[in-house]
Backbone as XML, in Angstrom:
<?xml version="1.0"?>
<chain id="A" units="angstrom">
  <residue number="1" name="MET">
    <atom name="N" x="109.771" y="102.736" z="60.016"/>
    <atom name="CA" x="108.812" y="103.151" z="61.311"/>
    <atom name="C" x="108.260" y="104.385" z="60.892"/>
  </residue>
  <residue number="2" name="SER">
    <atom name="N" x="107.070" y="104.499" z="61.010"/>
    <atom name="CA" x="106.317" y="105.878" z="60.547"/>
    <atom name="C" x="106.152" y="106.695" z="61.916"/>
  </residue>
  <residue number="3" name="ALA">
    <atom name="N" x="105.676" y="107.910" z="61.662"/>
    <atom name="CA" x="105.247" y="108.557" z="62.984"/>
    <atom name="C" x="104.171" y="108.186" z="63.658"/>
  </residue>
  <residue number="4" name="ILE">
    <atom name="N" x="103.209" y="107.481" z="63.166"/>
    <atom name="CA" x="102.008" y="106.862" z="63.640"/>
    <atom name="C" x="102.591" y="105.763" z="64.534"/>
  </residue>
  <residue number="5" name="ASP">
    <atom name="N" x="103.544" y="104.962" z="64.119"/>
    <atom name="CA" x="104.070" y="103.802" z="64.970"/>
    <atom name="C" x="104.910" y="104.374" z="66.162"/>
  </residue>
  <residue number="6" name="ILE">
    <atom name="N" x="105.669" y="105.362" z="65.970"/>
    <atom name="CA" x="106.453" y="105.965" z="67.137"/>
    <atom name="C" x="105.541" y="106.637" z="68.167"/>
  </residue>
  <residue number="7" name="GLN">
    <atom name="N" x="104.313" y="107.226" z="67.587"/>
    <atom name="CA" x="103.419" y="107.908" z="68.576"/>
    <atom name="C" x="102.742" y="106.827" z="69.403"/>
  </residue>
  <residue number="8" name="GLN">
    <atom name="N" x="102.407" y="105.729" z="68.728"/>
    <atom name="CA" x="101.456" y="104.600" z="69.534"/>
    <atom name="C" x="102.628" y="103.934" z="70.565"/>
  </residue>
  <residue number="9" name="LEU">
    <atom name="N" x="103.992" y="103.682" z="70.252"/>
    <atom name="CA" x="104.897" y="103.311" z="71.110"/>
    <atom name="C" x="105.073" y="104.113" z="72.287"/>
  </residue>
  <residue number="10" name="VAL">
    <atom name="N" x="105.186" y="105.579" z="72.107"/>
    <atom name="CA" x="105.387" y="106.553" z="73.263"/>
    <atom name="C" x="103.988" y="106.540" z="74.079"/>
  </residue>
  <residue number="11" name="VAL">
    <atom name="N" x="102.892" y="106.469" z="73.445"/>
    <atom name="CA" x="101.737" y="106.467" z="74.307"/>
    <atom name="C" x="101.414" y="105.276" z="74.980"/>
  </residue>
  <residue number="12" name="GLY">
    <atom name="N" x="101.786" y="104.046" z="74.404"/>
    <atom name="CA" x="101.972" y="102.671" z="75.180"/>
    <atom name="C" x="102.859" y="102.723" z="76.389"/>
  </residue>
  <residue number="13" name="ALA">
    <atom name="N" x="104.136" y="103.286" z="76.226"/>
    <atom name="CA" x="104.940" y="103.457" z="77.196"/>
    <atom name="C" x="104.505" y="104.133" z="78.397"/>
  </residue>
  <residue number="14" name="ILE">
    <atom name="N" x="103.914" y="105.455" z="77.999"/>
    <atom name="CA" x="103.529" y="106.237" z="79.231"/>
    <atom name="C" x="102.269" y="105.698" z="79.666"/>
  </residue>
  <residue number="15" name="GLN">
    <atom name="N" x="101.366" y="104.957" z="79.017"/>
    <atom name="CA" x="100.260" y="104.159" z="79.596"/>
    <atom name="C" x="100.699" y="103.187" z="80.545"/>
  </residue>
  <residue number="16" name="GLY">
    <atom name="N" x="101.593" y="102.433" z="80.259"/>
    <atom name="CA" x="102.157" y="101.255" z="80.991"/>
    <atom name="C" x="102.781" y="101.912" z="82.376"/>
  </residue>
  <residue number="17" name="LEU">
    <atom name="N" x="103.691" y="102.842" z="82.161"/>
    <atom name="CA" x="104.175" y="103.585" z="83.258"/>
    <atom name="C" x="103.241" y="104.172" z="84.142"/>
  </residue>
  <residue number="18" name="ALA">
    <atom name="N" x="102.232" y="104.886" z="83.857"/>
    <atom name="CA" x="101.308" y="105.497" z="84.517"/>
    <atom name="C" x="100.347" y="104.381" z="85.393"/>
  </residue>
  <residue number="19" name="SER">
    <atom name="N" x="100.003" y="103.219" z="84.624"/>
    <atom name="CA" x="99.122" y="102.087" z="85.288"/>
    <atom name="C" x="100.155" y="101.520" z="86.481"/>
  </residue>
  <residue number="20" name="SER">
    <atom name="N" x="101.266" y="101.188" z="86.020"/>
    <atom name="CA" x="102.089" y="100.637" z="87.181"/>
    <atom name="C" x="102.418" y="101.430" z="88.335"/>
  </residue>
  <residue number="21" name="THR">
    <atom name="N" x="102.241" y="102.902" z="88.078"/>
    <atom name="CA" x="102.562" y="103.675" z="89.274"/>
    <atom name="C" x="101.320" y="103.788" z="89.934"/>
  </residue>
  <residue number="22" name="ILE">
    <atom name="N" x="100.152" y="103.933" z="89.387"/>
    <atom name="CA" x="98.876" y="104.010" z="90.119"/>
    <atom name="C" x="98.674" y="102.592" z="91.046"/>
  </residue>
  <residue number="23" name="PHE">
    <atom name="N" x="99.033" y="101.326" z="90.400"/>
    <atom name="CA" x="98.931" y="100.312" z="91.075"/>
    <atom name="C" x="99.767" y="100.283" z="92.291"/>
  </residue>
  <residue number="24" name="VAL">
    <atom name="N" x="101.043" y="100.644" z="92.215"/>
    <atom name="CA" x="101.887" y="100.654" z="93.378"/>
    <atom name="C" x="101.460" y="101.590" z="94.488"/>
  </residue>
  <residue number="25" name="LEU">
    <atom name="N" x="100.969" y="102.885" z="94.038"/>
    <atom name="CA" x="100.338" y="103.903" z="94.956"/>
    <atom name="C" x="99.241" y="103.473" z="95.716"/>
  </residue>
  <residue number="26" name="VAL">
    <atom name="N" x="98.171" y="102.664" z="95.005"/>
    <atom name="CA" x="97.052" y="102.262" z="95.585"/>
    <atom name="C" x="97.463" y="101.040" z="96.621"/>
  </residue>
  <residue number="27" name="LEU">
    <atom name="N" x="98.312" y="100.272" z="96.149"/>
    <atom name="CA" x="98.970" y="99.150" z="97.133"/>
    <atom name="C" x="99.561" y="99.723" z="98.423"/>
  </residue>
  <residue number="28" name="PHE">
    <atom name="N" x="100.329" y="100.690" z="98.208"/>
    <atom name="CA" x="101.095" y="101.418" z="99.373"/>
    <atom name="C" x="100.078" y="102.049" z="100.243"/>
  </residue>
  <residue number="29" name="ILE">
    <atom name="N" x="99.236" y="102.751" z="99.657"/>
    <atom name="CA" x="98.225" y="103.569" z="100.428"/>
    <atom name="C" x="97.220" y="102.511" z="101.254"/>
  </residue>
  <residue number="30" name="GLY">
    <atom name="N" x="96.610" y="101.619" z="100.484"/>
    <atom name="CA" x="96.018" y="100.478" z="101.162"/>
    <atom name="C" x="96.506" y="99.706" z="102.243"/>
  </residue>
  <residue number="31" name="PHE">
    <atom name="N" x="97.946" y="99.549" z="102.075"/>
    <atom name="CA" x="98.714" y="98.903" z="103.453"/>
    <atom name="C" x="98.698" y="99.896" z="104.316"/>
  </residue>
  <residue number="32" name="CYS">
    <atom name="N" x="99.059" y="101.008" z="104.205"/>
    <atom name="CA" x="99.157" y="102.050" z="105.182"/>
    <atom name="C" x="97.920" y="102.249" z="106.080"/>
  </residue>
  <residue number="33" name="VAL">
    <atom name="N" x="96.865" y="102.243" z="105.111"/>
    <atom name="CA" x="95.399" y="102.423" z="105.742"/>
    <atom name="C" x="95.142" y="101.128" z="106.702"/>
  </residue>
  <residue number="34" name="VAL">
    <atom name="N" x="95.437" y="99.827" z="106.115"/>
    <atom name="CA" x="95.252" y="98.579" z="106.999"/>
    <atom name="C" x="95.994" y="98.639" z="108.096"/>
  </residue>
  <residue number="35" name="VAL">
    <atom name="N" x="97.143" y="99.011" z="108.137"/>
    <atom name="CA" x="98.158" y="98.871" z="109.196"/>
    <atom name="C" x="97.705" y="100.052" z="110.164"/>
  </residue>
  <residue number="36" name="GLY">
    <atom name="N" x="97.388" y="101.133" z="109.676"/>
    <atom name="CA" x="96.913" y="102.157" z="110.557"/>
    <atom name="C" x="95.569" y="101.802" z="111.496"/>
  </residue>
  <residue number="37" name="PHE">
    <atom name="N" x="94.624" y="101.201" z="110.934"/>
    <atom name="CA" x="93.608" y="100.715" z="111.538"/>
    <atom name="C" x="93.863" y="99.625" z="112.686"/>
  </residue>
  <residue number="38" name="THR">
    <atom name="N" x="94.948" y="99.016" z="112.568"/>
    <atom name="CA" x="95.365" y="98.031" z="113.525"/>
    <atom name="C" x="95.851" y="98.772" z="114.732"/>
  </residue>
  <residue number="39" name="LYS">
    <atom name="N" x="96.249" y="100.070" z="114.601"/>
    <atom name="CA" x="96.730" y="100.655" z="115.859"/>
    <atom name="C" x="95.496" y="101.464" z="116.627"/>
  </residue>
  <residue number="40" name="LEU">
    <atom name="N" x="94.553" y="101.402" z="116.032"/>
    <atom name="CA" x="93.303" y="102.183" z="116.590"/>
    <atom name="C" x="92.563" y="101.204" z="117.486"/>
  </residue>
  <residue number="41" name="LYS">
    <atom name="N" x="93.113" y="100.684" z="118.662"/>
    <atom name="CA" x="92.817" y="99.913" z="119.538"/>
    <atom name="C" x="92.883" y="100.790" z="120.897"/>
  </residue>
  <residue number="42" name="LYS">
    <atom name="N" x="91.781" y="100.444" z="121.716"/>
    <atom name="CA" x="91.907" y="101.324" z="123.059"/>
    <atom name="C" x="93.005" y="101.076" z="123.911"/>
  </residue>
  <residue number="43" name="THR">
    <atom name="N" x="93.772" y="101.861" z="124.461"/>
    <atom name="CA" x="94.626" y="101.718" z="125.495"/>
    <atom name="C" x="94.133" y="101.244" z="126.700"/>
  </residue>
  <residue number="44" name="ALA">
    <atom name="N" x="94.985" y="100.729" z="127.528"/>
    <atom name="CA" x="94.571" y="100.001" z="128.882"/>
    <atom name="C" x="93.846" y="101.305" z="129.597"/>
  </residue>
  <residue number="45" name="GLY">
    <atom name="N" x="94.403" y="102.365" z="129.527"/>
    <atom name="CA" x="93.746" y="103.607" z="130.324"/>
    <atom name="C" x="92.455" y="104.056" z="129.873"/>
  </residue>
  <residue number="46" name="GLY">
    <atom name="N" x="92.217" y="103.800" z="128.676"/>
    <atom name="CA" x="90.941" y="104.166" z="128.114"/>
    <atom name="C" x="91.087" y="105.650" z="127.546"/>
  </residue>
  <residue number="47" name="SER">
    <atom name="N" x="92.224" y="106.324" z="127.834"/>
    <atom name="CA" x="92.207" y="107.740" z="127.406"/>
    <atom name="C" x="92.758" y="107.921" z="125.936"/>
  </residue>
  <residue number="48" name="ALA">
    <atom name="N" x="93.689" y="107.061" z="125.350"/>
    <atom name="CA" x="94.065" y="107.106" z="123.947"/>
    <atom name="C" x="93.879" y="105.836" z="123.358"/>
  </residue>
  <residue number="49" name="LYS">
    <atom name="N" x="93.948" y="105.901" z="121.931"/>
    <atom name="CA" x="93.471" y="104.675" z="121.114"/>
    <atom name="C" x="94.632" y="104.022" z="120.579"/>
  </residue>
  <residue number="50" name="VAL">
    <atom name="N" x="95.801" y="104.214" z="121.205"/>
    <atom name="CA" x="97.138" y="103.377" z="120.772"/>
    <atom name="C" x="97.673" y="102.688" z="121.961"/>
  </residue>
  <residue number="51" name="VAL">
    <atom name="N" x="97.887" y="101.523" z="121.713"/>
    <atom name="CA" x="98.745" y="100.631" z="122.678"/>
    <atom name="C" x="100.055" y="101.062" z="122.649"/>
  </residue>
  <residue number="52" name="LYS">
    <atom name="N" x="100.577" y="101.489" z="123.789"/>
    <atom name="CA" x="101.864" y="102.116" z="123.874"/>
    <atom name="C" x="103.086" y="101.133" z="124.030"/>
  </residue>
  <residue number="53" name="SER">
    <atom name="N" x="102.635" y="100.063" z="124.718"/>
    <atom name="CA" x="103.762" y="99.084" z="125.069"/>
    <atom name="C" x="103.017" y="97.551" z="125.083"/>
  </residue>
  <residue number="54" name="LEU">
    <atom name="N" x="104.015" y="96.718" z="125.106"/>
    <atom name="CA" x="103.674" y="95.307" z="125.143"/>
    <atom name="C" x="103.024" y="94.998" z="126.489"/>
  </residue>
  <residue number="55" name="ASP">
    <atom name="N" x="103.747" y="95.697" z="127.652"/>
    <atom name="CA" x="103.329" y="95.614" z="128.976"/>
    <atom name="C" x="101.866" y="96.062" z="129.223"/>
  </residue>
  <residue number="56" name="GLU">
    <atom name="N" x="101.510" y="97.134" z="128.646"/>
    <atom name="CA" x="100.264" y="97.535" z="128.629"/>
    <atom name="C" x="99.270" y="96.569" z="128.022"/>
  </residue>
  <residue number="57" name="ARG">
    <atom name="N" x="99.708" y="96.034" z="126.971"/>
    <atom name="CA" x="98.635" y="95.033" z="126.235"/>
    <atom name="C" x="98.558" y="93.852" z="127.129"/>
  </residue>
  <residue number="58" name="VAL">
    <atom name="N" x="99.557" y="93.387" z="127.933"/>
    <atom name="CA" x="99.536" y="92.119" z="128.742"/>
    <atom name="C" x="98.788" y="92.450" z="129.992"/>
  </residue>
  <residue number="59" name="THR">
    <atom name="N" x="99.198" y="93.318" z="130.782"/>
    <atom name="CA" x="98.689" y="93.606" z="132.076"/>
    <atom name="C" x="97.306" y="94.252" z="132.095"/>
  </residue>
  <residue number="60" name="HIS">
    <atom name="N" x="96.888" y="94.950" z="130.834"/>
    <atom name="CA" x="95.683" y="95.863" z="130.824"/>
    <atom name="C" x="95.486" y="96.881" z="131.730"/>
  </residue>
  <residue number="61" name="GLN">
    <atom name="N" x="96.947" y="97.316" z="132.150"/>
    <atom name="CA" x="97.025" y="98.561" z="132.854"/>
    <atom name="C" x="97.593" y="99.691" z="132.263"/>
  </residue>
  <residue number="62" name="PRO">
    <atom name="N" x="97.258" y="100.941" z="132.447"/>
    <atom name="CA" x="98.062" y="101.964" z="131.626"/>
    <atom name="C" x="99.461" y="102.051" z="132.254"/>
  </residue>
  <residue number="63" name="MET">
    <atom name="N" x="100.257" y="102.516" z="131.361"/>
    <atom name="CA" x="101.696" y="102.763" z="131.828"/>
    <atom name="C" x="101.942" y="103.861" z="132.856"/>
  </residue>
  <residue number="64" name="GLU">
    <atom name="N" x="102.668" y="103.604" z="133.845"/>
    <atom name="CA" x="102.826" y="104.672" z="134.786"/>
    <atom name="C" x="104.210" y="105.091" z="134.670"/>
  </residue>
  <residue number="65" name="TYR">
    <atom name="N" x="104.503" y="106.466" z="134.364"/>
    <atom name="CA" x="105.748" y="107.042" z="134.140"/>
    <atom name="C" x="106.195" y="107.736" z="135.557"/>
  </residue>
  <residue number="66" name="LEU">
    <atom name="N" x="107.661" y="107.679" z="135.411"/>
    <atom name="CA" x="108.259" y="108.146" z="136.725"/>
    <atom name="C" x="108.042" y="109.608" z="136.596"/>
  </residue>
  <residue number="67" name="PRO">
    <atom name="N" x="107.946" y="110.419" z="137.757"/>
    <atom name="CA" x="108.051" y="112.062" z="137.756"/>
    <atom name="C" x="109.470" y="112.326" z="137.440"/>
  </residue>
  <residue number="68" name="PRO">
    <atom name="N" x="109.667" y="113.566" z="137.175"/>
    <atom name="CA" x="111.115" y="114.110" z="136.752"/>
    <atom name="C" x="111.933" y="114.107" z="138.044"/>
  </residue>
  <residue number="69" name="THR">
    <atom name="N" x="111.297" y="114.046" z="139.264"/>
    <atom name="CA" x="112.081" y="114.147" z="140.405"/>
    <atom name="C" x="112.524" y="112.785" z="141.142"/>
  </residue>
  <residue number="70" name="ALA">
    <atom name="N" x="112.084" y="111.635" z="140.318"/>
    <atom name="CA" x="112.360" y="110.397" z="140.808"/>
    <atom name="C" x="113.742" y="110.091" z="140.715"/>
  </residue>
  <residue number="71" name="PRO">
    <atom name="N" x="114.463" y="109.276" z="141.722"/>
    <atom name="CA" x="115.854" y="109.007" z="141.563"/>
    <atom name="C" x="116.037" y="108.088" z="140.239"/>
  </residue>
  <residue number="72" name="ARG">
    <atom name="N" x="117.253" y="108.156" z="139.746"/>
    <atom name="CA" x="117.361" y="107.595" z="138.578"/>
    <atom name="C" x="118.442" y="106.323" z="138.719"/>
  </residue>
  <residue number="73" name="GLY">
    <atom name="N" x="118.597" y="105.957" z="140.004"/>
    <atom name="CA" x="119.556" y="104.842" z="140.037"/>
    <atom name="C" x="121.041" y="105.380" z="140.954"/>
  </residue>
  <residue number="74" name="PRO">
    <atom name="N" x="121.831" y="104.474" z="140.903"/>
    <atom name="CA" x="123.090" y="104.761" z="141.682"/>
    <atom name="C" x="123.857" y="106.168" z="141.101"/>
  </residue>
  <residue number="75" name="ALA">
    <atom name="N" x="123.757" y="106.301" z="140.024"/>
    <atom name="CA" x="124.388" y="107.597" z="139.443"/>
    <atom name="C" x="123.411" y="108.506" z="138.775"/>
  </residue>
  <residue number="76" name="ASP">
    <atom name="N" x="122.901" y="109.305" z="139.752"/>
    <atom name="CA" x="121.765" y="110.125" z="139.336"/>
    <atom name="C" x="122.461" y="111.347" z="138.668"/>
  </residue>
  <residue number="77" name="GLN">
    <atom name="N" x="122.218" y="111.468" z="137.294"/>
    <atom name="CA" x="122.836" y="112.582" z="136.592"/>
    <atom name="C" x="122.241" y="113.832" z="136.801"/>
  </residue>
  <residue number="78" name="LEU">
    <atom name="N" x="120.957" y="113.891" z="137.297"/>
    <atom name="CA" x="120.355" y="115.203" z="137.565"/>
    <atom name="C" x="120.894" y="115.775" z="138.848"/>
  </residue>
  <residue number="79" name="GLN">
    <atom name="N" x="121.445" y="115.074" z="139.722"/>
    <atom name="CA" x="122.047" y="115.458" z="140.885"/>
    <atom name="C" x="123.446" y="115.320" z="141.055"/>
  </residue>
  <residue number="80" name="SER">
    <atom name="N" x="124.300" y="115.417" z="140.142"/>
    <atom name="CA" x="125.646" y="115.214" z="139.995"/>
    <atom name="C" x="126.459" y="116.427" z="140.707"/>
  </residue>
  <residue number="81" name="PRO">
    <atom name="N" x="127.473" y="116.233" z="141.330"/>
    <atom name="CA" x="128.238" y="117.397" z="142.024"/>
    <atom name="C" x="128.379" y="118.536" z="141.143"/>
  </residue>
  <residue number="82" name="GLU">
    <atom name="N" x="128.703" y="118.231" z="139.858"/>
    <atom name="CA" x="128.924" y="119.628" z="139.040"/>
    <atom name="C" x="127.729" y="120.408" z="138.906"/>
  </residue>
  <residue number="83" name="LEU">
    <atom name="N" x="126.502" y="119.544" z="138.675"/>
    <atom name="CA" x="125.283" y="120.416" z="138.494"/>
    <atom name="C" x="124.737" y="121.105" z="139.841"/>
  </residue>
  <residue number="84" name="VAL">
    <atom name="N" x="125.021" y="120.399" z="140.945"/>
    <atom name="CA" x="124.694" y="120.954" z="142.241"/>
    <atom name="C" x="125.409" y="122.060" z="142.477"/>
  </residue>
  <residue number="85" name="GLU">
    <atom name="N" x="126.715" y="122.126" z="142.261"/>
    <atom name="CA" x="127.717" y="123.193" z="142.462"/>
    <atom name="C" x="127.279" y="124.482" z="141.544"/>
  </residue>
  <residue number="86" name="ALA">
    <atom name="N" x="127.186" y="124.188" z="140.166"/>
    <atom name="CA" x="126.637" y="125.138" z="139.376"/>
    <atom name="C" x="125.371" y="125.708" z="139.788"/>
  </residue>
  <residue number="87" name="ALA">
    <atom name="N" x="124.390" y="125.008" z="140.315"/>
    <atom name="CA" x="123.024" y="125.536" z="140.826"/>
    <atom name="C" x="123.262" y="126.410" z="141.933"/>
  </residue>
  <residue number="88" name="ALA">
    <atom name="N" x="124.230" y="126.098" z="142.821"/>
    <atom name="CA" x="124.641" y="126.697" z="144.182"/>
    <atom name="C" x="125.284" y="128.050" z="143.908"/>
  </residue>
  <residue number="89" name="ARG">
    <atom name="N" x="125.907" y="128.150" z="142.825"/>
    <atom name="CA" x="126.660" y="129.435" z="142.314"/>
    <atom name="C" x="125.489" y="130.455" z="141.785"/>
  </residue>
  <residue number="90" name="LYS">
    <atom name="N" x="124.419" y="129.885" z="141.231"/>
    <atom name="CA" x="123.524" y="130.871" z="140.741"/>
    <atom name="C" x="122.668" y="131.421" z="141.860"/>
  </residue>
</chain>
């Protein structure tokens, strides 16, 4: 095996590795772009371009979030006796 044969072998290996790497990168970036474009649909409220939930998609109404002062059920952790007592001490 001469030096020219080894050089051709190394160049061929690098060329094959580079072409397969570029193919995978183009495939991955193309997939990300296509999937990214599917997210750019107007939301029900019209203010954002992303559908935030399935409920928004079905009802065509924007999601209404609870305010921080809304009760959280039978065990309201924001109003626990320990926190109320600690706030009263301050």
